[in-house]
C-alpha positions as CSV (number, residue, x, y, z in Angstrom):
1,M,-8.9,-15.4,15.0
2,R,-5.6,-17.4,14.9
3,H,-5.8,-21.1,15.5
4,W,-2.8,-22.7,17.2
5,D,-1.6,-26.2,16.5
6,T,-1.2,-28.1,19.7
7,S,-0.2,-31.4,18.2
8,A,3.2,-33.0,18.6
9,N,4.2,-31.8,15.2
10,A,3.7,-28.2,16.2
11,C,7.2,-27.9,17.7
12,R,8.8,-29.2,14.5
13,P,10.2,-26.4,12.2
14,S,8.2,-26.3,8.9
15,T,10.2,-26.7,5.7
16,R,7.8,-24.3,4.0
17,V,8.3,-21.7,6.7
18,K,12.1,-22.1,6.5
19,S,12.2,-21.8,2.7
20,G,9.8,-18.8,2.8
21,K,12.0,-17.0,5.4
22,M,15.1,-17.8,3.4
23,A,13.6,-16.4,0.3
24,Q,12.4,-13.3,2.1
25,W,15.8,-12.6,3.6
26,A,17.5,-13.3,0.4
27,L,15.4,-10.6,-1.3
28,V,16.3,-8.2,1.5
29,G,20.0,-9.1,1.1
30,V,19.9,-8.5,-2.7
31,L,18.3,-5.1,-2.2
32,A,20.8,-4.2,0.5
33,L,23.7,-5.0,-1.9
34,A,22.0,-2.7,-4.4
35,G,22.0,0.1,-1.8
36,I,18.3,-0.1,-1.1
37,S,17.5,0.0,2.7
38,P,14.8,-2.2,4.0
39,R,11.7,-0.4,5.5
40,A,10.5,-0.9,9.0
41,A,8.6,-4.1,9.5
42,A,4.9,-4.3,9.4
43,P,3.6,-6.4,12.4
44,A,2.7,-10.0,11.7
45,G,-0.9,-10.4,10.5
46,A,-1.0,-7.2,8.5
47,Q,-3.3,-7.3,5.4
48,E,-4.4,-10.9,6.4
49,D,-8.2,-10.4,6.5
50,P,-9.9,-13.3,4.7
51,E,-12.4,-11.0,2.8
52,L,-9.5,-9.0,1.2
53,R,-8.7,-11.6,-1.4
54,A,-11.8,-11.0,-3.5
55,V,-11.4,-7.2,-3.1
56,V,-7.8,-7.2,-4.3
57,Q,-8.6,-9.7,-7.1
58,Q,-11.3,-7.4,-8.4
59,A,-9.0,-4.4,-8.3
60,I,-6.4,-6.2,-10.4
61,G,-9.1,-7.3,-12.8
62,E,-10.6,-3.9,-13.3
63,A,-7.4,-1.9,-13.6
64,Q,-8.5,0.2,-16.7
65,C,-9.1,3.8,-15.9
66,F,-11.3,6.3,-17.7
67,A,-10.1,9.6,-16.1
68,D,-11.6,13.0,-16.6
69,K,-8.9,14.8,-18.6
70,Y,-9.4,18.2,-17.0
71,D,-9.5,16.9,-13.4
72,S,-6.5,14.6,-14.0
73,A,-4.5,17.5,-15.5
74,V,-5.2,19.6,-12.4
75,W,-4.1,16.7,-10.2
76,F,-0.9,16.3,-12.1
77,T,-0.2,20.1,-12.0
78,L,-0.7,20.1,-8.2
79,M,1.3,17.0,-7.4
80,E,4.1,16.7,-9.9
81,P,6.3,19.4,-8.4
82,K,5.8,17.9,-4.9
83,L,6.7,14.4,-6.1
84,R,9.8,15.6,-8.0
85,R,11.8,15.8,-4.8
86,Y,11.2,12.1,-4.2
87,V,11.2,10.6,-7.7
88,R,13.8,11.9,-10.2
89,D,12.6,10.0,-13.2
90,Q,9.9,11.9,-15.1
91,D,8.3,8.8,-16.6
92,E,8.1,7.1,-13.2
93,R,6.6,10.2,-11.6
94,L,3.9,10.4,-14.3
95,Q,3.1,6.7,-13.9
96,I,2.7,7.0,-10.1
97,L,0.5,10.1,-10.4
98,Q,-1.6,8.6,-13.2
99,T,-2.1,5.3,-11.3
100,V,-2.9,7.0,-8.0
101,Y,-5.4,9.3,-9.8
102,C,-7.1,6.3,-11.4
103,E,-7.2,4.2,-8.2
104,T,-8.8,7.0,-6.2
105,H,-11.4,7.8,-8.9
106,R,-12.7,4.3,-9.6
107,G,-16.3,4.3,-10.8
108,G,-18.7,2.8,-8.4
109,A,-16.2,2.6,-5.6
110,T,-16.3,4.6,-2.4
111,L,-14.1,7.7,-1.8
112,L,-10.4,7.2,-1.5
113,P,-8.7,10.6,-1.0
114,P,-5.7,11.0,-3.4
115,G,-3.7,13.0,-0.9
116,L,-4.1,10.2,1.7
117,V,-2.7,7.7,-0.8
118,M,0.2,9.9,-1.5
119,A,0.9,10.2,2.3
120,V,0.8,6.4,2.6
121,L,3.3,6.1,-0.2
122,D,5.4,8.7,1.5
123,V,5.5,7.1,4.9
124,E,5.5,3.5,3.7
125,S,8.3,3.6,1.1
126,G,9.4,7.2,0.5
127,F,8.1,6.5,-3.1
128,N,10.8,3.8,-3.6
129,R,9.3,1.0,-5.5
130,W,12.2,-1.3,-4.6
131,A,11.6,-0.9,-0.8
132,V,11.4,-4.1,1.2
133,S,10.6,-4.3,4.9
134,S,12.1,-6.8,7.2
135,A,8.7,-8.5,7.3
136,G,8.9,-8.9,3.5
137,A,6.4,-6.1,2.5
138,V,7.3,-4.8,-0.9
139,G,7.1,-1.7,-3.1
140,L,5.5,1.7,-3.0
141,M,2.6,0.7,-0.7
142,Q,4.5,-2.1,1.1
143,V,2.1,-4.8,0.0
144,M,2.6,-8.1,1.9
145,P,4.5,-10.7,-0.2
146,F,1.7,-13.4,0.0
147,W,-0.6,-11.4,-2.3
148,P,1.1,-12.3,-5.6
149,E,0.8,-16.1,-4.8
150,R,-2.8,-15.7,-3.9
151,L,-3.6,-13.9,-7.2
152,G,-1.5,-16.1,-9.5
153,M,1.2,-13.5,-9.9
154,R,5.0,-13.4,-9.5
155,R,6.4,-11.8,-6.3
156,Y,8.6,-9.4,-8.3
157,E,5.5,-7.8,-9.7
158,L,5.1,-6.0,-6.4
159,T,8.0,-3.8,-7.4
160,H,6.0,-2.6,-10.4
161,I,4.1,0.6,-9.9
162,E,0.7,-0.3,-11.2
163,P,0.0,-3.7,-9.6
164,N,1.4,-2.5,-6.3
165,L,-0.9,0.5,-6.3
166,H,-3.9,-1.5,-7.5
167,M,-3.4,-3.9,-4.5
168,G,-2.5,-1.3,-1.9
169,C,-5.3,1.0,-2.8
170,A,-7.9,-1.8,-2.7
171,I,-6.7,-2.9,0.7
172,L,-6.8,0.7,2.1
173,R,-10.2,1.3,0.6
174,F,-11.5,-2.0,2.2
175,Y,-10.3,-0.9,5.6
176,L,-11.7,2.6,5.2
177,D,-15.1,1.1,4.4
178,N,-15.0,-1.4,7.3
179,E,-14.0,1.3,9.7
180,R,-16.8,3.6,8.6
181,R,-14.4,6.2,7.1
182,D,-12.3,6.5,10.2
183,V,-8.8,7.1,8.7
184,R,-6.9,6.5,11.8
185,K,-8.4,3.1,12.5
186,A,-8.1,2.1,8.8
187,L,-4.4,3.0,8.8
188,E,-3.8,1.0,11.9
189,R,-5.3,-2.0,10.2
190,Y,-3.5,-1.4,7.0
191,N,-0.2,-1.3,8.8
192,G,-1.1,-4.1,11.3
193,S,-0.5,-1.8,14.2
194,I,-3.9,-1.7,15.9
195,G,-4.0,0.3,19.0
196,H,-0.7,2.2,18.2
197,R,-0.9,5.8,17.1
198,D,2.6,6.4,15.7
199,Y,1.9,5.1,12.1
200,P,-1.5,6.8,11.5
201,D,-0.2,10.0,13.1
202,R,2.7,10.2,10.7
203,V,0.5,9.5,7.6
204,I,-2.2,12.0,8.7
205,V,0.4,14.7,9.3
206,R,1.8,14.2,5.8
207,W,-1.6,14.1,4.3
208,T,-2.9,17.2,5.9
209,T,0.3,19.2,5.3
210,Y,2.5,18.3,2.4
211,W,0.1,16.2,0.3
212,R,-3.1,18.1,0.8
213,G,-4.5,18.8,-2.7
214,A,-7.5,20.5,-4.2
215,D,-9.3,17.3,-5.1
216,D,-9.1,16.1,-1.4
217,L,-11.5,18.9,-0.4
218,G,-15.3,18.5,0.0
219,R,-15.5,14.9,-1.1
220,G,-17.2,13.2,1.8
221,P,-16.9,12.6,5.5
222,I,-13.5,11.5,6.7
223,K,-12.6,11.2,10.4
224,T,-9.0,11.7,11.4
225,S,-9.3,12.0,15.2
């Protein structure tokens, strides 16, 4: 629940808010000069749940992956040709695929379908790690810019593949768990667009068509309706 300040000072502009907004728009401006288009804005309040801090902190602290070599090879073989149309650099493609595989196969964690994550990346950023929304969300999974500060990191680290995916996948898994595996509701919360079908519809269509892969099948109950 949001608490509103009804004091006399509430109408005065906050220096912190001003400087934060200036920094946010400066970053958008720099990226625009570099030919990078800002993404659509996530609504205010996206990814703001208080319980998320511990979840994301744990994901960053346990980033090491012990992947099954056979399964990960199958995953790469299935997904690499599809990703090639979005990401030209081979090393970057490999890093994205390796990190997505690791994040969706975390030991002891609940199911996070790899194809769903790829669909979120597709819709959120088009696999452009430099993407910035007008709300300031950054990188592949459009992670909100307050996360680095809360975790003792630098904001520019959100443009790096691994930390962005660690955070984004942790947030998405949290919402899936809290919404009892209802993908549509989890995606609405991830995007901050509760009650609006457009965003989850776009992600689910991409997941169930272009990004549907063999290791998405038969891995637990997922509701998409």
